[in-house]
C-alpha positions in Angstrom: 0.0 0.0 0.0 1.3 3.5 -0.8 1.3 6.5 1.5 0.2 8.9 -1.2 -2.9 11.0 -0.3 -6.1 10.3 -2.1 -7.4 13.1 -4.4 -10.7 14.5 -3.3 -13.2 16.2 -5.6 -10.9 19.1 -6.2 -7.4 19.1 -7.7 -4.5 20.8 -6.1 -3.6 24.2 -7.4 -1.0 24.3 -10.1 2.3 25.6 -8.8 3.6 26.7 -12.2 0.7 28.9 -13.2 -1.8 28.6 -16.1 -2.0 29.1 -19.8 -5.1 31.1 -21.1 -7.0 29.3 -23.8 -7.9 32.6 -25.5 -4.6 34.5 -25.6 -2.3 31.4 -25.2 -0.1 33.3 -22.8 1.2 31.9 -19.4 -0.6 33.7 -16.5 -0.3 33.5 -12.7 -4.1 33.2 -12.4 -6.9 32.1 -14.6 -10.5 31.2 -14.1 -10.4 27.5 -14.7 -12.8 24.5 -15.1 -12.1 20.8 -14.2 -12.4 20.0 -17.9 -9.1 21.9 -18.6 -10.5 25.2 -19.9 -8.7 28.3 -18.4 -9.3 32.0 -19.1 -7.2 34.9 -17.8 -8.9 37.9 -16.1 -8.2 40.2 -19.1 -9.7 37.8 -21.7 -12.6 37.1 -19.3 -13.4 40.8 -19.1 -13.4 41.0 -22.9 -15.7 37.9 -23.2 -17.8 38.4 -20.1 -20.9 39.1 -22.3 -20.8 35.6 -23.7 -19.8 33.5 -20.7 -21.1 35.2 -17.6 -24.4 36.4 -16.3 -23.3 38.1 -13.0 -22.3 35.8 -10.2 -21.7 32.7 -12.4 -19.8 31.9 -15.5 -20.3 29.0 -18.0 -17.4 27.0 -19.4 -17.6 27.3 -23.2 -16.1 23.8 -23.6 -18.2 21.7 -21.3 -21.0 24.1 -20.3 -20.5 23.6 -16.6 -21.7 26.4 -14.4 -19.2 28.0 -12.0 -19.7 30.5 -9.2 -17.3 33.4 -9.2 -15.6 33.3 -5.8 
């Protein structure tokens, strides 16, 4: 038996940052979905009209609804 911790429903935060799916640039923070989609705050602001309706945003890849926290 191994001593590695089991993964819960959430993955651990990436230590090396993110790559935005819109601008393709490495960023220290992106809004991200478990399906792998990630969008930086600048691109999110430009595309807010299409993926957000206030306190939630919808992943354009898998259509999962996320709360903005």
